[in-house]
C-alpha positions in Angstrom: 35.1 -52.5 36.8 37.8 -50.9 38.4 37.2 -48.5 41.4 38.7 -45.2 40.9 39.1 -44.5 44.8 41.4 -47.7 44.8 43.7 -46.4 41.8 44.0 -42.7 42.1 45.7 -40.5 39.8 49.4 -40.0 40.3 50.4 -37.0 42.2 50.7 -33.8 40.2 48.7 -35.3 37.4 45.9 -32.8 35.9 42.2 -34.0 36.8 39.9 -33.6 33.8 36.9 -31.7 35.2 33.5 -32.4 32.9 33.1 -29.3 30.7 29.5 -27.4 30.3 27.0 -29.2 28.6 25.8 -28.1 25.2 22.8 -26.5 26.8 24.7 -24.7 29.2 26.8 -23.2 26.6 23.9 -22.0 24.4 22.4 -20.5 27.5 25.7 -18.5 28.3 26.1 -17.4 24.6 22.2 -16.1 24.3 22.1 -12.5 24.9 20.4 -10.9 27.8 17.5 -8.6 27.7 19.9 -5.9 28.7 22.2 -6.7 25.8 19.5 -6.7 23.3 17.8 -3.3 24.6 21.3 -1.8 24.2 21.7 -2.8 20.8 18.1 -1.9 19.8 18.6 1.8 21.3 22.1 1.9 19.6 20.6 0.9 16.4 17.7 3.6 16.6 20.2 6.5 17.5 22.3 6.0 14.7 19.7 5.4 12.1 18.0 8.5 13.0 20.9 10.6 13.1 21.8 9.3 9.4 18.6 10.0 7.8 16.0 7.2 8.6 12.5 8.7 8.4 9.9 7.8 11.4 7.8 5.1 9.4 10.9 3.3 8.4 12.8 3.5 11.8 10.0 2.4 13.9 9.5 -0.5 11.5 13.2 -1.6 11.9 13.5 -1.1 15.3 10.3 -3.1 16.0 11.4 -5.6 13.8 14.7 -5.9 15.3 13.3 -6.1 18.9 11.0 -9.0 17.9 13.6 -11.2 16.4 15.7 -10.3 19.6 13.0 -11.6 21.9 11.8 -8.3 23.2 8.5 -6.9 23.3 9.1 -3.3 22.2 7.1 -0.1 21.3 8.7 2.8 19.5 7.7 6.1 18.8 9.9 8.5 16.7 10.0 12.4 16.0 12.6 14.4 14.2 14.5 15.3 17.4 13.7 12.2 19.7 13.0 8.5 20.2 10.8 7.0 22.7 11.4 3.2 23.2 9.3 1.0 25.6 10.3 -2.7 26.5 8.2 -5.2 28.4 4.5 -6.0 28.8 2.1 -3.4 29.0 1.6 -3.3 32.7 5.4 -3.4 33.5 7.1 -1.5 30.6 10.6 0.2 30.9 10.6 3.2 28.6 13.7 5.3 27.2 14.0 8.6 25.8 16.8 9.2 23.4 17.3 13.0 22.5 18.8 13.2 19.0 20.0 15.9 17.1 19.3 15.4 13.4 22.4 14.9 11.5 23.1 14.9 7.8 22.1 11.9 5.6 25.3 9.5 5.8 24.5 6.9 2.9 27.9 5.1 3.7 27.0 4.5 7.5 23.7 3.6 6.7 24.9 0.9 4.6 27.4 -0.2 7.4 24.5 -0.2 9.9 22.4 -2.2 7.7 25.1 -4.9 7.4 25.8 -5.2 11.1 22.0 -5.4 11.9 21.4 -8.1 9.4 24.5 -10.2 10.6 23.2 -9.8 14.1 19.6 -10.8 13.4 20.8 -13.6 11.2 22.7 -14.9 13.9 26.2 -14.4 12.3 27.2 -11.9 14.9 26.4 -11.7 18.6 24.4 -8.9 20.0 27.3 -7.6 22.2 29.6 -7.4 19.1 26.9 -6.0 17.1 26.5 -3.2 19.6 30.3 -2.5 19.9 30.5 -2.3 16.0 27.6 0.2 15.8 29.5 2.5 18.1 32.4 2.1 16.1 30.3 3.1 13.1 29.0 6.1 14.8 32.2 7.3 16.0 34.1 7.1 12.8 35.3 10.4 10.7 33.5 11.2 7.8 34.3 9.3 4.6 35.4 12.3 2.5 37.6 15.1 3.6 36.8 18.8 3.6 38.5 19.6 -0.2 36.3 16.8 -1.9 33.1 18.1 0.1 33.8 21.6 -0.8 34.5 20.6 -4.6 31.2 18.6 -4.5 29.3 21.5 -3.4 30.4 23.5 -6.5 29.8 20.7 -8.9 26.2 20.0 -7.5 25.4 23.8 -8.0 27.2 23.8 -11.5 24.8 21.0 -12.5 21.8 22.4 -11.0 22.4 25.5 -13.0 22.4 23.6 -16.2 19.1 21.8 -15.2 17.5 25.1 -14.3 18.6 26.2 -18.1 21.7 28.3 -17.2 24.4 28.8 -19.9 28.2 28.9 -19.3 28.1 32.2 -17.2 25.5 30.8 -15.0 27.1 27.6 -14.4 30.5 29.4 -13.7 29.0 31.8 -11.0 26.8 29.1 -9.6 30.0 26.8 -9.0 31.7 29.8 -7.4 28.8 30.4 -5.1 28.7 26.7 -4.5 32.3 26.6 -3.3 31.7 29.3 -0.9 28.7 27.7 0.5 30.5 24.5 1.0 33.2 26.3 2.7 30.9 28.0 5.0 29.5 24.5 5.6 32.7 23.5 6.9 33.2 26.4 9.2 29.7 25.8 10.4 30.7 22.2 11.6 33.3 23.6 13.8 31.7 26.9 14.9 28.5 26.1 16.9 27.3 29.8 16.8 27.7 29.7 13.0 25.8 26.4 12.6 22.6 28.0 14.1 22.5 30.5 11.5 24.1 28.7 8.7 21.4 28.5 6.1 20.4 32.4 6.1 24.0 33.3 6.4 25.1 31.0 3.3 22.0 32.5 1.2 22.9 36.2 2.0 26.6 35.4 1.1 25.4 33.7 -2.3 22.8 36.6 -3.0 25.4 39.3 -2.5 27.9 37.4 -4.4 25.6 36.8 -7.3 24.2 40.3 -7.2 27.8 42.0 -6.9 29.1 40.2 -10.1 26.1 41.1 -11.7 26.9 44.8 -11.2 30.5 44.4 -11.9 30.3 42.0 -14.7 26.6 41.4 -15.7 25.6 39.5 -18.8 24.0 36.3 -16.8 21.0 35.5 -14.8 21.5 36.4 -11.3 18.4 34.3 -10.1 19.6 31.2 -12.0 23.0 31.5 -10.4 21.6 32.3 -6.9 19.2 29.4 -7.0 21.8 27.0 -8.1 24.5 28.1 -5.7 22.1 27.4 -3.0 20.4 24.2 -4.5 22.0 21.9 -1.8 20.6 24.0 1.1 16.8 24.1 -0.2 15.0 21.3 2.2 13.5 19.5 -0.9 14.5 16.1 0.7 13.1 17.2 4.1 9.7 18.5 2.6 9.4 15.0 0.6 10.2 12.9 4.1 7.7 15.0 5.8 4.9 14.2 3.2 6.0 10.4 3.2 5.7 10.4 6.9 2.0 12.3 6.8 1.0 9.7 4.3 1.8 6.9 6.5 0.0 8.2 9.5 3.1 9.4 11.2 1.5 12.8 11.9 3.6 14.1 14.8 6.8 13.4 12.9 5.3 14.6 9.5 4.0 17.9 11.0 7.2 18.7 12.6 9.3 18.0 9.8 7.3 19.9 7.4 7.2 22.8 9.8 10.9 22.7 9.9 11.3 22.6 6.2 9.0 25.7 5.9 11.1 27.4 8.4 14.3 26.8 6.4 12.4 28.0 3.3 11.9 31.1 4.9 15.4 31.3 6.3 16.9 31.1 3.0 14.5 33.4 1.2 15.3 36.1 3.8 19.0 35.6 3.5 18.7 36.0 -0.2 16.2 39.3 -0.2 18.8 40.8 2.5 21.8 40.1 0.4 20.2 41.5 -2.7 19.0 44.6 -1.0 22.5 45.4 0.6 24.3 45.1 -2.8 21.5 47.2 -4.4 21.9 49.8 -1.7 25.7 50.1 -2.0 26.4 49.4 -5.7 22.9 49.7 -7.6 21.1 47.1 -9.4 22.7 44.3 -11.0 22.5 43.7 -14.8 20.6 40.7 -15.5 20.5 38.8 -18.9 18.6 35.7 -20.4 20.9 32.6 -20.3 22.5 31.5 -23.5 21.5 27.7 -24.3 23.9 25.2 -24.4 24.0 22.2 -26.4 22.0 19.1 -25.5 25.2 17.0 -24.6 25.7 19.3 -21.6 22.4 18.2 -20.0 23.8 14.8 -20.0 26.9 15.6 -18.6 25.3 17.4 -15.7 23.3 14.1 -15.3 26.4 12.7 -14.5 28.2 15.4 -12.6 25.3 15.6 -10.2 25.0 12.3 -8.9 28.7 12.1 -8.5 28.6 15.2 -6.6 25.7 13.6 -4.4 27.5 10.8 -3.8 30.4 12.7 -1.8 27.5 15.3 -0.1 25.6 12.2 1.0 28.8 10.2 2.1 27.8 7.2 -0.2 30.7 4.4 -0.5 32.6 4.8 -3.6 31.5 1.4 -4.8 28.0 2.8 -5.1 28.9 5.6 -7.4 27.8 4.0 -10.4 24.5 2.7 -9.1 23.9 6.2 -8.0 24.4 7.8 -11.5 22.2 4.9 -12.9 19.3 5.7 -10.4 19.8 9.5 -11.3 19.4 8.6 -14.8 16.5 6.4 -14.3 14.9 9.4 -11.9 15.4 12.1 -14.7 14.1 10.0 -17.8 11.3 8.8 -15.9 10.4 12.2 -14.6 10.6 13.8 -18.3 8.6 10.8 -20.0 6.0 11.3 -17.1 6.0 15.1 -17.9 5.1 14.4 -21.5 2.4 12.3 -20.4 0.9 13.7 -17.4 2.4 17.3 -17.5 5.2 18.7 -15.5 3.5 18.7 -12.0 2.4 15.1 -12.1 5.4 13.8 -14.2 7.6 13.5 -11.1 5.1 10.8 -10.3 6.6 8.5 -13.0 10.1 9.5 -12.0 9.6 8.6 -8.5 8.1 5.1 -9.2 10.9 4.4 -11.7 13.5 5.2 -9.2 11.7 3.5 -6.2 11.4 0.3 -8.2 15.1 0.4 -9.3 16.1 0.9 -5.8 14.0 -1.7 -4.4 15.4 -4.1 -6.9 18.9 -2.9 -6.1 18.3 -3.7 -2.4 16.9 -7.2 -2.7 19.5 -8.1 -5.4 22.7 -7.0 -3.8 21.3 -7.2 0.1 21.9 -3.6 0.6 19.7 -0.7 1.8 17.7 0.8 -0.7 18.1 4.4 0.4 21.7 4.4 -1.2 20.0 4.8 -4.4 16.6 6.2 -3.4 17.8 9.4 -1.6 20.2 10.6 -4.6 17.5 10.0 -7.2 14.9 11.8 -5.3 17.1 14.7 -4.9 16.8 15.1 -8.7 13.1 15.2 -8.5 12.4 17.1 -5.4 10.3 20.4 -6.0 12.4 22.5 -3.6 13.5 25.0 -6.2 9.8 25.5 -6.8 9.4 26.4 -3.2 12.1 28.9 -3.4 10.5 30.6 -6.4 7.4 30.7 -4.5 8.7 32.5 -1.5 10.7 34.9 -3.9 7.4 35.8 -5.5 6.0 36.6 -2.2 8.8 38.6 -1.1 8.7 40.6 -4.5 4.7 41.2 -3.6 3.8 39.2 -6.3 1.0 37.3 -4.0 -0.7 35.4 -6.8 1.9 34.1 -8.2 3.6 33.0 -5.3 0.4 31.3 -4.1 0.3 29.6 -7.6 3.8 28.5 -7.4 3.4 27.2 -3.8 0.4 25.1 -4.8 2.4 23.6 -7.7 5.4 22.8 -5.2 2.7 20.9 -2.7 1.1 19.2 -5.8 4.7 17.9 -6.9 5.6 16.9 -3.5 2.3 14.7 -3.3 3.2 13.2 -6.7 6.6 12.3 -5.5 5.4 10.9 -2.3 2.6 8.7 -4.1 5.2 7.6 -6.6 7.6 6.3 -3.8 4.5 4.3 -2.2 3.5 2.8 -5.3 6.9 1.5 -6.0 6.9 0.1 -2.8 3.8 -1.9 -3.8 4.9 -2.9 -7.2 8.4 -4.4 -5.9 8.2 -5.0 -2.0 11.1 -3.4 -0.4 13.7 -5.6 1.2 13.2 -6.0 5.2 16.4 -6.6 7.0 14.4 -8.0 9.9 
């Protein structure tokens, strides 16, 4: 064997140094606790902002932390997230102050894809955190023109669902366009954003009442309610009831109080707008809607989910699935109403759309809310809650209380249907 000291390499020749061992390379590539914590916190803020309920958010964050080798505990409210990492006696706690944003199904799907790749080892934790920041900072998927048109189409479809005729649909779509325009201004002007719901309700009520005085021949109530249907917090009410049912009492109570306050703000705006027009122009001339052919109901069943696709900012690839989920929800609700009555019929619709969304998630490896949220929006009893407050404002106390009880019963049936669907078809878990 030759001695390397006797035969040194020529001058200027590169000397190959031994590379790191595979164990050292794996240790260098492994995420640190700081990287993992940053990823979990960014994920929690993003999911909360774009519409995750407390029970689902805490479950995802807990599972993600465990898969990344962290010992974490999480507590979510509608405006904040508490996250603690480490052993019980040596925890490090973080507080994230979150402003609830609009539901963004497209970004939820992108966050789901990033989280899945990180937890499956296909993407590093640092890259995953960077992609979450890019998703959170991305501009809205749809522009102001498409969003405003979607407001109008959703209101037109809602008018048809509520039994409106051609005149009611036309007025409701006009009010919907106006509401969408105000929503765009509220997004850019902070003072308007704080009072957006009552201002939009006042504008819608005043517009419908004014047209009722000048033109007449349509149901002012139908047009007003349909024009504001996007603002009615039926989804918030359903999420609140779901959180209460899953023992997340703080978040559920807070969200329920917020939904009730929003109901009151909208009812106040509607009452004020109608009263102002009545004082200036007189009472509007209202009439019963003229019934439309049955096929218009099916057309509305296609238009409404397409409008929700834009309003909820879902990806265009999911539009056909969202239309299908809407049809499943409505048909299931109608069949349930025939068997159980209108109050409990939403239970069947919720079970149907819940099973469909879970099957979609497991089959295509995508988040279930992409189908569940638009389907539930066609079943939520928000319009009934609005009618309850309208009756109370008209001093019809008995009717208002009866309608409020009906709304609560429908909300409970809706939540029960969602939970039963999760038992029949276990939801997909990204962690």
